[in-house]
C-alpha positions in Angstrom: 0.0 0.0 0.0 2.8 2.6 0.6 3.9 2.1 -3.0 0.4 3.1 -4.2 0.4 6.2 -2.0 3.9 7.2 -3.3 2.6 6.8 -6.9 -0.4 9.0 -6.2 1.8 11.7 -4.6 4.0 11.7 -7.8 0.9 12.0 -10.0 -0.6 14.8 -7.9 2.7 16.7 -8.4 2.1 16.6 -12.1 -1.3 18.5 -12.0 -1.2 22.2 -12.6 -2.3 24.3 -9.7 -5.2 26.7 -9.7 -4.0 29.8 -11.6 -5.1 33.2 -10.3 -5.8 36.0 -12.7 -6.7 36.0 -16.4 -6.3 32.7 -18.3 -6.4 32.1 -22.0 -6.9 28.8 -23.8 -5.6 28.6 -27.3 -6.4 26.0 -29.9 -5.1 25.7 -33.5 -7.2 23.8 -36.0 -5.1 21.1 -37.8 -4.3 21.6 -41.5 -6.7 18.9 -42.7 -9.7 20.4 -40.8 -9.2 24.0 -42.0 -11.8 25.5 -44.3 -10.2 26.2 -47.6 -6.8 26.0 -46.1 -7.3 29.1 -44.0 -5.2 29.1 -40.7 -7.7 29.0 -37.8 -7.0 29.6 -34.2 -9.4 29.9 -31.3 -8.5 31.9 -28.2 -10.8 31.6 -25.2 -10.4 34.0 -22.3 -11.6 32.8 -18.8 -13.1 35.4 -16.7 -14.0 35.3 -13.0 -15.6 37.4 -10.3 -17.2 40.7 -11.2 -16.0 40.6 -14.8 -17.6 37.1 -15.3 -21.0 38.4 -14.0 -20.8 41.4 -16.3 -20.1 39.1 -19.3 -22.8 36.7 -18.3 -25.4 39.6 -18.2 -24.2 40.9 -21.6 -24.4 37.5 -23.1 -27.9 36.9 -21.7 -29.1 40.2 -23.3 -27.6 39.3 -26.7 -29.2 35.8 -26.6 -32.6 37.4 -25.8 -32.2 39.9 -28.7 -31.4 37.0 -31.1 -34.3 34.9 -29.9 -36.7 37.9 -30.3 -35.4 38.6 -33.8 -35.8 34.9 -34.8 -39.3 35.0 -33.4 -40.2 38.1 -35.5 -38.6 36.7 -38.7 -40.0 33.1 -38.4 -41.4 31.7 -41.5 -44.1 29.0 -41.5 
């Protein structure tokens, strides 16, 4: 059993800690998945706290606007 505990402790040391402050996740689309060969990269910014609440409210307003527009322009 002590061997298993030592292995878990080694693995736990490989996990990144919680990062304080702004974080960005970047992802590049592989060459075979690119539309028309265009180089595509996604960058996702992670917000927390007050900034996250502001962004959530802004996103909710925009979603409501889109849904209202869609309802007004709905075709049977």
